[in-house]
C-alpha positions as CSV (number, residue, x, y, z in Angstrom):
1,X,0.0,0.0,0.0
2,X,1.5,3.3,-0.9
3,X,0.7,6.9,-0.2
4,X,0.2,9.5,-2.9
5,X,3.5,10.3,-4.7
6,X,4.5,13.9,-4.9
7,X,7.1,14.0,-7.6
8,X,7.8,17.7,-6.9
9,X,9.3,20.4,-9.1
10,X,12.5,22.3,-9.2
11,X,12.5,25.3,-6.9
12,X,12.6,27.7,-9.8
13,X,13.1,27.8,-13.5
14,X,16.8,28.4,-13.9
15,X,16.9,28.0,-17.7
16,X,17.4,31.8,-18.3
17,X,20.0,32.0,-15.5
18,X,22.1,29.2,-17.1
19,X,21.8,30.7,-20.6
20,X,22.8,34.1,-19.4
21,X,25.7,32.7,-17.3
22,X,27.0,30.6,-20.2
23,X,26.9,33.5,-22.7
24,X,28.6,35.9,-20.3
25,X,31.4,33.5,-19.5
26,X,32.0,32.7,-23.2
27,X,32.3,36.4,-23.9
28,X,34.7,36.8,-21.0
29,X,36.9,33.9,-22.2
30,X,37.0,35.5,-25.6
31,X,38.1,38.9,-24.0
32,X,40.8,37.2,-21.9
33,X,42.1,35.1,-24.8
34,X,42.2,38.2,-27.1
35,X,44.1,40.4,-24.6
36,X,46.4,37.6,-23.5
37,X,47.4,37.1,-27.2
38,X,47.7,40.8,-27.8
39,X,50.1,41.5,-24.9
40,X,51.6,38.0,-25.0
41,X,50.5,37.3,-21.4
42,X,50.6,33.7,-20.4
43,X,48.7,34.6,-17.2
44,X,45.7,35.8,-19.1
45,X,45.8,33.0,-21.6
46,X,46.0,30.4,-18.8
47,X,43.2,32.1,-17.0
48,X,41.1,32.1,-20.2
49,X,41.6,28.3,-20.4
50,X,40.7,28.0,-16.7
51,X,37.5,30.0,-17.3
52,X,36.4,27.5,-19.9
53,X,35.9,25.2,-16.9
54,X,33.2,27.7,-15.8
55,X,31.4,27.3,-19.0
56,X,31.7,23.5,-18.7
57,X,30.5,23.6,-15.1
58,X,27.4,25.7,-16.1
59,X,26.7,23.4,-19.0
60,X,26.9,20.4,-16.7
61,X,24.6,22.0,-14.1
62,X,22.1,23.0,-16.8
63,X,22.2,19.5,-18.3
64,X,21.5,18.0,-14.9
65,X,18.6,20.4,-14.3
66,X,17.1,19.7,-17.8
67,X,17.5,15.9,-17.2
68,X,15.6,16.1,-14.0
69,X,12.5,17.4,-15.9
70,X,12.4,14.4,-18.3
71,X,9.4,12.2,-17.7
72,X,9.8,8.7,-16.3
73,X,9.3,5.7,-18.6
74,X,8.9,2.0,-18.1
75,X,12.7,1.5,-18.1
76,X,13.5,4.6,-15.9
77,X,10.7,4.6,-13.5
78,X,12.2,7.4,-11.4
79,X,13.0,9.5,-14.4
80,X,16.4,11.2,-14.7
81,X,16.5,13.3,-11.5
82,X,19.8,11.7,-10.5
83,X,21.4,13.8,-13.3
84,X,21.4,16.7,-10.9
85,X,23.5,14.8,-8.4
86,X,25.9,13.7,-11.1
87,X,26.2,17.3,-12.3
88,X,26.9,18.5,-8.8
89,X,29.5,15.9,-8.3
90,X,31.2,16.7,-11.7
91,X,31.1,20.4,-10.8
92,X,32.8,19.7,-7.5
93,X,35.5,17.6,-9.3
94,X,36.0,20.4,-11.8
95,X,36.5,23.0,-9.0
96,X,38.9,20.7,-7.0
97,X,41.0,20.2,-10.2
98,X,40.9,23.9,-11.1
99,X,42.0,24.9,-7.6
100,X,44.7,22.2,-7.6
101,X,46.1,23.6,-10.9
102,X,45.9,27.1,-9.5
103,X,47.8,26.0,-6.3
104,X,50.4,24.2,-8.4
105,X,51.1,27.2,-10.6
106,X,51.2,29.5,-7.5
107,X,53.8,27.3,-5.8
108,X,55.9,27.4,-9.0
109,X,55.7,31.2,-9.2
110,X,56.5,31.5,-5.5
111,X,59.9,29.8,-6.1
112,X,60.4,31.5,-9.4
113,X,58.7,34.9,-9.2
114,X,58.2,36.8,-12.5
115,X,58.4,40.6,-12.6
116,X,55.3,42.3,-13.8
117,X,55.6,45.1,-16.4
118,X,53.5,48.2,-15.8
119,X,51.4,48.1,-18.9
120,X,50.9,44.3,-18.7
121,X,50.0,44.6,-15.1
122,X,47.3,47.2,-15.7
123,X,45.8,45.2,-18.6
124,X,45.7,42.1,-16.4
125,X,44.0,44.1,-13.6
126,X,41.4,45.6,-15.9
127,X,40.5,42.2,-17.5
128,X,40.4,40.6,-14.0
129,X,38.1,43.5,-12.9
130,X,35.7,42.6,-15.8
131,X,35.9,39.0,-14.5
132,X,34.8,40.1,-11.0
133,X,31.7,41.8,-12.5
134,X,30.8,38.9,-14.8
135,X,31.4,36.1,-12.3
136,X,29.6,37.9,-9.5
137,X,26.6,38.7,-11.7
138,X,26.5,35.0,-12.8
139,X,26.8,33.8,-9.2
140,X,23.9,36.1,-8.1
141,X,21.7,34.4,-10.7
142,X,22.0,31.2,-8.7
143,X,22.0,32.6,-5.2
144,X,18.2,32.1,-4.6
145,X,18.2,28.3,-5.2
146,X,21.6,27.3,-3.8
147,X,20.3,26.3,-0.3
148,X,17.7,23.9,-1.6
149,X,19.4,22.3,-4.6
150,X,22.9,20.9,-4.5
151,X,23.2,21.2,-8.3
152,X,22.4,24.9,-8.2
153,X,24.8,25.3,-5.3
154,X,27.6,23.8,-7.4
155,X,26.9,26.4,-10.1
156,X,26.9,29.2,-7.5
157,X,30.1,28.0,-5.9
158,X,31.9,27.7,-9.3
159,X,31.1,31.3,-10.2
160,X,31.6,32.8,-6.7
161,X,35.0,31.0,-6.6
162,X,36.2,32.7,-9.9
163,X,34.9,36.1,-8.7
164,X,37.1,35.6,-5.7
165,X,40.1,34.6,-7.8
166,X,39.6,37.7,-10.1
167,X,39.4,39.9,-7.0
168,X,42.6,38.4,-5.7
169,X,44.3,39.1,-9.1
170,X,43.3,42.8,-9.0
171,X,44.4,43.3,-5.4
172,X,47.7,41.4,-5.8
173,X,48.4,43.2,-9.1
174,X,47.9,46.6,-7.6
175,X,50.1,46.0,-4.6
176,X,52.7,44.3,-6.8
177,X,52.9,47.3,-9.1
178,X,52.9,49.8,-6.2
179,X,55.3,48.0,-3.7
180,X,57.1,45.7,-6.1
181,X,56.1,42.6,-4.1
182,X,56.4,39.9,-6.8
183,X,55.8,37.2,-4.2
184,X,52.3,38.5,-3.3
185,X,50.5,37.2,-6.3
186,X,51.3,33.5,-5.7
187,X,50.7,33.9,-2.0
188,X,47.2,35.4,-2.6
189,X,46.5,32.6,-5.1
190,X,47.4,30.0,-2.6
191,X,45.1,31.6,0.1
192,X,42.2,31.8,-2.4
193,X,42.7,28.2,-3.5
194,X,42.6,27.1,0.2
195,X,39.4,29.0,0.9
196,X,37.7,27.6,-2.2
197,X,38.9,24.1,-1.5
198,X,37.3,24.2,2.0
199,X,34.0,25.4,0.5
200,X,34.1,22.9,-2.3
201,X,34.9,19.9,-0.1
202,X,31.4,19.9,1.4
203,X,29.8,19.9,-2.1
204,X,32.1,17.0,-3.1
205,X,31.2,15.0,0.0
206,X,27.5,15.6,-0.1
207,X,27.2,14.8,-3.8
208,X,29.2,11.6,-3.4
209,X,27.1,10.7,-0.4
210,X,23.9,11.2,-2.5
211,X,25.4,9.1,-5.4
212,X,25.6,6.1,-2.9
213,X,21.9,6.6,-1.8
214,X,22.9,8.1,1.6
215,X,20.3,9.9,3.7
216,X,20.4,13.6,2.8
217,X,22.2,15.8,5.3
218,X,18.9,17.8,5.7
219,X,17.1,14.8,7.1
220,X,17.4,13.2,10.5
221,X,16.6,9.5,10.0
222,X,15.9,9.0,13.7
223,X,13.4,11.9,13.6
224,X,11.7,10.3,10.6
225,X,11.6,6.9,12.4
226,X,10.0,8.6,15.4
227,X,7.5,10.5,13.3
228,X,6.3,7.2,11.6
229,X,6.2,5.3,14.9
230,X,4.0,8.0,16.5
231,X,1.3,7.6,13.8
232,X,-2.0,6.1,15.3
233,X,-2.1,2.3,15.3
234,X,1.6,1.9,14.4
235,X,3.5,-0.4,16.8
236,X,6.7,-0.8,14.8
237,X,8.6,0.7,11.9
238,X,11.2,-1.2,10.0
239,X,13.0,-1.5,6.6
240,X,13.1,2.3,6.5
241,X,15.0,3.7,3.5
242,X,15.6,7.4,2.8
243,X,17.6,8.6,-0.2
244,X,17.9,11.4,-2.8
245,X,16.3,10.9,-6.2
246,X,17.8,14.2,-7.2
247,X,19.3,17.2,-5.6
248,X,15.9,18.6,-4.7
249,X,13.8,15.3,-4.5
250,X,13.9,13.0,-1.4
251,X,12.3,9.6,-1.4
252,X,11.2,7.3,1.4
253,X,10.0,3.7,1.7
254,X,9.1,2.0,5.0
255,X,7.1,-0.9,6.5
256,X,4.6,-0.1,9.2
257,X,3.3,-2.8,11.5
258,X,-0.4,-2.1,12.5
259,X,-1.9,-5.1,14.3
260,X,-5.4,-3.6,14.4
261,X,-5.7,-3.5,10.7
262,X,-4.6,-1.8,7.5
263,X,-4.6,1.9,7.0
264,X,-7.0,3.9,4.9
265,X,-6.5,6.8,2.6
266,X,-6.9,9.4,5.3
267,X,-4.1,7.7,7.4
268,X,-1.8,7.6,4.4
269,X,-2.4,11.2,3.4
270,X,-1.8,12.3,6.9
271,X,1.5,10.4,7.0
272,X,2.6,11.7,3.6
273,X,1.7,15.3,4.6
274,X,3.7,15.0,7.9
275,X,6.8,13.7,6.1
276,X,6.6,16.4,3.5
277,X,6.0,19.3,5.9
278,X,8.6,18.2,8.5
279,X,11.3,16.7,6.3
280,X,10.6,17.9,2.7
281,X,10.3,14.3,1.6
282,X,8.5,14.4,-1.8
283,X,8.1,10.7,-2.7
284,X,6.6,8.4,0.0
285,X,5.8,4.7,-0.2
286,X,4.5,3.0,2.9
287,X,3.8,-0.8,3.2
288,X,1.3,-1.6,6.0
289,X,1.0,-5.0,7.6
290,X,-0.6,-6.5,10.6
291,X,2.5,-8.5,11.6
292,X,6.0,-8.2,10.3
293,X,6.8,-10.9,7.7
294,X,9.8,-9.3,6.0
295,X,13.3,-9.0,7.3
296,X,14.8,-5.5,7.3
297,X,17.7,-5.0,4.9
298,X,21.0,-5.6,6.7
299,X,24.7,-5.9,5.6
300,X,25.8,-9.5,4.8
301,X,27.8,-11.3,7.4
302,X,31.6,-11.2,6.8
C-alpha cells in the first residue's frame, strides 16, 4: 500500500540563468584570450583556459537540471532526476581540479617569481576586474536556489570562486605594481585556493554521499523513524529507507506494523503530509502489515 506520490518540481526555472551565465562567460573567455594574445600574457591565456571550466560547469549543471525534468518511462521509473546529483559531483571535481592547478602554478611562481611590467599589469587588472563583474553577476543568478538544490549550489560556488580569484588578481596586481612585491600574487592565489577548497569539499562529500543513496544531510533519520512510529495504530517501523532521487527530491519507503488492521487513505495522506512538511520528503511509499513478515535489509555477514 502506498501513499500518494508527490514528484515535486524544481525550486525555480533556472533556464534563463544558465543561458545568461554561459553567454557571459563565453564572452569573458574571448576577451581574456584576445588580450592575452595581444600583450603576450601567459597569465591571461592560462586564466582564459581556466575560465572555460566555468562554461563546462554551467553546461553540466544546466544539463542536470534539464535531465531532472524528463518524464519517467517503463525503463527509468524514477526519471532522470539523478542527473542533478551527477552534475553537482562533476562540478565539485572540476572545482577541485581547477584549484589544484591554481595552487600548483602558484607554488611554482613562489619559487620563481616573475616581474610584472606596468602596462601588462594594468591590462591584467582591468581584465580581472571585468571577471569580477561577470562572475559575481552569474553567481547572483543562482543565489536564490543554492540552499535547496545541490546542483544549483555547485553552479553558484563555481562562479563565486572565480569572482574571488579575479578579486585576488586585482588586489595582488595593484600591490605588486605599487610595492614591487612579486611574491604577493602566488601567496594570494594559494590563500584563495585554500578558501575555495574548503567550500568545495562539502559539495564533493555531499554529492558523493547522494550518489551512494545516503540519507540527505537535511534529514534526521531517527526523527523520521519517530514520526512514523507516532502515527496512530503503528507499533513498529522497519525497513526504513531514505535517499535522494535528485538534488531537490527526497524519497522514502518503510514498513509499518499495524496489528489492528490496514490503514485507509486518510491515514496515508496524513503520514505523507507529515513527512513532506517536517522533512521535505516528496516521494513516499508505505507498506502496511498486521504483523512483520519481511526481514529488514542488513549488511551481509563477513
